[in-house]
C-alpha positions in Angstrom: 18.8 -15.2 -10.2 15.9 -17.3 -8.8 17.3 -16.9 -5.3 17.8 -13.1 -5.5 14.7 -12.2 -3.6 15.4 -14.6 -0.7 19.0 -13.5 -0.5 17.9 -9.8 -0.2 15.4 -10.8 2.5 17.9 -12.9 4.5 20.5 -10.2 4.3 18.1 -7.4 5.1 16.8 -9.1 8.2 20.4 -9.8 9.4 20.0 -13.6 9.2 23.0 -14.1 6.9 25.9 -12.0 5.8 27.2 -14.2 3.0 30.3 -16.4 2.7 32.6 -13.4 2.2 32.5 -9.6 1.9 31.5 -9.8 -1.8 29.7 -13.2 -2.2 26.7 -15.0 -1.0 27.2 -18.4 -2.6 23.5 -19.4 -3.0 24.5 -22.6 -4.9 26.8 -23.9 -2.2 25.9 -26.4 0.5 25.2 -25.0 4.0 27.3 -26.4 6.8 25.9 -27.4 10.1 27.5 -24.5 11.8 26.1 -22.0 9.3 22.6 -23.5 9.6 22.8 -23.4 13.4 23.9 -19.7 13.3 21.0 -18.8 11.0 18.4 -20.6 13.2 19.8 -19.0 16.4 19.6 -15.5 14.9 16.1 -16.2 13.7 15.1 -17.5 17.2 16.6 -14.6 19.0 14.9 -12.0 16.8 11.5 -13.6 17.1 11.8 -14.0 20.8 13.3 -10.6 21.5 11.4 -9.2 24.6 12.2 -5.6 23.9 8.9 -4.7 22.3 6.6 -1.8 23.3 3.0 -0.7 23.0 2.0 2.8 22.2 -1.6 4.1 21.6 -3.6 7.2 20.8 -6.7 8.2 22.8 -9.1 11.1 22.5 -11.4 10.3 25.5 -11.8 8.4 28.7 -14.8 6.7 27.3 -14.3 3.0 26.4 -10.6 3.3 27.2 -9.0 -0.2 27.6 -6.6 -1.3 30.3 -3.4 0.6 29.7 -1.2 -1.7 31.7 1.9 -2.6 29.7 1.8 0.5 27.5 5.0 2.5 27.2 3.3 5.7 26.3 -0.1 7.0 25.3 -0.7 10.0 23.1 -3.5 12.2 24.2 -5.1 13.8 21.1 -5.8 17.1 22.7 -4.4 19.5 20.1 -4.0 20.1 16.4 -1.7 22.3 14.3 -3.2 25.3 12.6 -1.8 28.1 10.5 -2.6 31.8 10.6 0.5 33.4 9.2 2.6 31.3 11.5 2.2 27.9 13.1 -0.2 27.7 16.0 -1.7 25.0 18.2 -5.5 24.7 18.5 -6.6 22.9 21.7 -9.3 20.3 20.9 -9.9 19.0 24.5 -11.0 20.8 27.6 -8.5 21.0 30.5 -10.6 18.8 32.8 -10.8 15.9 30.4 -7.1 16.2 29.4 -6.2 16.0 33.1 -8.4 13.0 33.7 -6.7 11.2 30.8 -3.2 12.1 32.0 -4.0 10.7 35.4 -5.4 7.5 33.9 -2.4 7.0 31.7 0.0 7.8 34.6 -1.8 5.4 37.0 -1.2 2.6 34.5 2.5 3.2 34.5 2.7 4.8 31.0 3.9 8.2 29.9 1.3 10.7 28.9 2.3 12.5 25.7 0.6 15.4 24.0 -0.5 14.1 20.6 -0.5 16.9 18.0 -1.5 16.1 14.4 -1.2 18.3 11.4 -0.7 18.5 7.6 1.9 19.8 5.3 -0.1 23.1 4.8 0.7 23.9 8.5 4.4 24.1 7.9 6.1 26.8 5.9 9.8 27.7 5.3 11.3 29.5 8.2 8.7 28.3 10.8 10.9 25.9 12.7 11.6 28.2 15.7 7.9 29.2 16.1 6.7 25.6 15.6 9.0 24.3 18.3 8.1 27.1 20.7 4.3 26.7 20.5 4.5 22.9 20.8 6.8 23.1 23.8 4.5 25.7 25.4 1.5 23.3 25.2 3.5 20.4 26.6 4.6 22.6 29.5 1.2 24.0 30.2 -0.4 20.6 30.2 2.3 19.0 32.3 2.7 16.2 29.8 5.6 13.7 29.9 6.5 14.6 26.3 5.2 15.2 22.8 4.0 13.0 19.9 4.1 15.1 16.8 2.4 13.6 13.8 2.6 15.7 10.6 1.4 14.1 7.3 1.5 15.1 3.7 5.1 16.6 3.6 6.4 16.5 0.0 8.7 19.6 -0.3 12.3 19.9 0.7 11.5 23.1 2.5 8.9 21.4 4.6 11.3 18.5 5.4 13.9 20.9 6.6 11.5 22.8 8.8 10.3 19.6 10.5 13.8 18.4 10.9 15.0 21.6 12.5 11.9 21.8 14.7 12.5 18.2 15.9 16.1 19.0 16.8 15.0 22.1 18.8 12.3 20.1 20.5 14.8 17.3 21.4 17.1 19.9 23.0 14.3 21.7 24.9 12.3 18.7 26.1 15.2 17.5 28.1 14.4 14.1 29.6 10.8 14.2 28.4 9.9 11.9 25.4 9.7 13.0 21.8 7.8 10.7 19.4 7.5 11.7 15.7 5.1 10.3 13.2 6.2 10.0 9.5 4.8 8.5 6.4 6.7 5.4 5.6 8.9 5.2 2.4 7.1 3.5 -0.4 8.4 1.4 -3.3 5.8 3.2 -5.6 8.2 6.1 -5.9 6.3 8.6 -3.8 8.8 11.1 -2.3 7.8 12.3 1.1 9.4 15.3 2.8 10.9 13.4 5.7 14.6 13.2 6.7 14.3 9.8 8.3 17.8 9.6 9.6 17.7 13.0 11.2 14.2 12.5 12.7 15.3 9.0 14.0 18.2 10.6 15.7 16.1 13.3 17.4 13.1 11.2 18.4 12.8 8.5 21.0 10.4 6.8 18.6 9.9 7.3 14.9 6.4 6.0 14.2 5.8 4.9 10.5 2.4 5.3 9.0 1.4 3.6 5.8 -0.8 4.8 2.9 -4.0 2.9 2.4 -5.2 2.4 -1.1 -8.2 0.6 -2.6 -8.1 -1.5 -5.8 -10.6 -3.8 -7.4 -9.5 -7.3 -8.1 -12.0 -9.6 -9.9 -14.8 -7.4 -8.7 -13.7 -7.5 -5.1 -12.5 -4.5 -3.1 -8.9 -5.0 -1.9 -7.8 -2.5 0.8 -5.6 -4.2 3.4 -4.5 -2.1 6.4 -0.7 -1.6 6.7 0.0 -4.1 3.9 2.7 -6.5 5.0 4.7 -6.0 1.8 4.7 -2.3 2.3 5.8 -2.8 5.9 8.6 -5.0 4.7 9.8 -2.5 2.1 9.9 0.4 4.6 11.8 -1.6 7.3 14.3 -2.9 4.7 14.7 0.6 3.3 15.4 2.2 6.7 17.7 -0.6 7.8 21.0 1.1 8.8 19.3 4.6 8.4 17.3 4.6 11.6 18.0 2.8 14.8 15.8 -0.3 14.5 14.9 -0.1 18.2 13.3 3.4 17.5 11.2 2.3 14.6 7.5 1.8 15.5 4.7 0.6 13.3 1.4 2.5 13.3 -1.4 0.0 13.2 -5.0 0.9 12.4 -6.9 -0.5 15.3 -10.4 0.0 13.8 -11.8 -1.7 10.7 -12.0 0.2 7.4 -14.8 0.3 4.8 -14.6 2.0 1.4 -18.1 3.3 0.5 -16.6 6.1 -1.6 -13.2 7.6 -2.5 -12.0 7.6 1.1 -12.2 4.9 3.8 -14.5 5.2 6.8 -13.5 3.9 10.2 -15.6 1.0 11.7 -15.5 0.4 15.4 -15.5 -3.0 17.1 -19.2 -2.8 18.0 -20.1 -1.8 14.4 -18.0 -4.6 12.9 -19.8 -7.1 15.2 -23.1 -5.9 13.7 -21.8 -6.2 10.2 -20.6 -9.7 10.9 -24.2 -10.7 11.9 -25.6 -9.6 8.5 -27.2 -12.3 6.4 -24.6 -13.7 4.0 -21.6 -11.9 5.7 -18.4 -14.0 5.7 -15.1 -13.5 7.4 -11.9 -14.3 5.5 -8.1 -14.0 5.9 -5.9 -13.1 3.0 -2.5 -14.9 3.1 -1.5 -12.6 0.1 -1.9 -9.4 2.2 -1.8 -11.0 5.7 -5.0 -9.2 6.5 -8.6 -10.0 7.5 -11.7 -8.9 5.7 -15.5 -9.3 5.7 -17.5 -9.8 2.5 -21.1 -8.8 2.5 -24.0 -9.5 0.1 -25.2 -5.9 0.3 -22.5 -3.3 0.9 -18.8 -2.8 0.5 -16.2 -5.2 2.0 -14.6 -4.4 5.3 -10.9 -4.8 6.0 -9.4 -5.0 9.4 -6.6 -6.5 11.6 -7.2 -9.6 13.6 -4.9 -11.5 16.0 -3.1 -13.3 13.2 -2.4 -10.1 11.2 -1.1 -8.3 14.3 1.2 -11.2 15.1 2.6 -11.4 11.5 3.4 -7.7 11.6 5.0 -8.0 15.0 7.2 -10.9 13.8 8.3 -9.0 10.7 9.2 -5.9 12.8 11.2 -8.2 15.2 13.1 -9.7 12.3 14.4 -6.2 11.6 15.3 -5.6 15.2 12.1 -3.8 16.3 8.7 -5.0 17.3 7.3 -1.7 18.6 3.6 -1.0 17.8 1.3 2.1 18.0 -2.4 1.7 17.9 -4.3 4.5 16.1 -7.4 4.6 18.3 -7.5 3.0 21.7 -11.1 4.0 22.4 -12.6 2.2 19.4 -10.0 -0.6 18.9 -11.2 -4.0 17.9 -11.0 -6.4 20.9 -8.9 -8.9 18.9 -6.4 -6.2 18.1 -6.0 -5.3 21.8 -5.7 -8.9 22.8 -3.0 -9.6 20.2 -0.7 -6.8 21.2 2.7 -8.1 22.4 
C-alpha cells in the first residue's frame, strides 16, 4: 500500500505497464532490461520536441517577440446575450488588423479570441452560437477561433457548447479551432464540459485551473496553476483526450489577493514590489510556485522560470508540453524567457 501513489503515477505517465495485465509486482526486483526501458521512456518524454507556444494579446503595446509561437489569440470580442448569443466587438478594426499582421509576420496563426461565461449559453443556442462566431472569424479574416467559455455547470450548457464546437469544426474547414475549458478538479466540482467531444473537435483543448486562496500559519497561499491540480487533470484526461491536443493555460502575470478576488500584477509592478523594504522572494517546493512576501501588504504569487519548467516537464510526461500564456502584453519577463 505504501507504493500505491507511485504506482499510479508511473502508470498514468506511461512509464510502466506492470509485469502482467493484472499485476504490478512492486515488491519484485527490477531487471536491467526493465530499468533501461523505464529510463528510456522517461528520457524520450522529457526531451520530446513537439511542444508549442500559444498566447493571448489585447494590444500591440508591449507585445513581445512572437517568433516560435504556434498561434496567438487576439482578444477582440466577447460573448453577450440578448435573447440569443451575440458577439460584442471590443477592439477597433484598425488595431485588430495591426495585430493580425504582427502575428502573421512572426509566422504564427492569428486566432479570434472570444471569451464568455455560462450565462451566455442557453439550451437550443448551438446553431446561433456557431453562426455568429463564424461570421466574426470570416469578417476579420482570422486564421481560426479560440473560444473560451467559463463557468459551465449544467448538462444543457455542456451539450450546447459541444454541439457548437462540432458545427464550428465542420464550418471552419482548414482553419484552427482552439477551445478553453476549466480543468477537472479532484475537489469534486462538476463542470459542464464534455472533454472527449471537445478534444475531438478542437485542434487544441486549453485547460484553465481554478485559483483559490487559503491561509496557512498566517500566510496567504495562492499558487497559480498548482502543480498537483495540473497532475490530477492530466491524469484524469489520459486516454480521454489526445495528449498532443491538451494545452496548459498559464497565468503570465503575478497575482495579489487584497480582497476576495485576485488582482493581476504586471512585470513592471512586480519589480517595484520587489524593491520594497523587507520584501523577500521565495520558491515553494510544495506548490512549485514563486511568491513574494512583504512587510506591509499581501503576498504576491507568480510563475518564474523554475515553475514554468516544472509544469512543462509534467505536461511532457503525459505526452504533451503545450502551453498558453494568459497575457502576452503584461507577461513577466522570466515567464517569457522560460517558455519552451
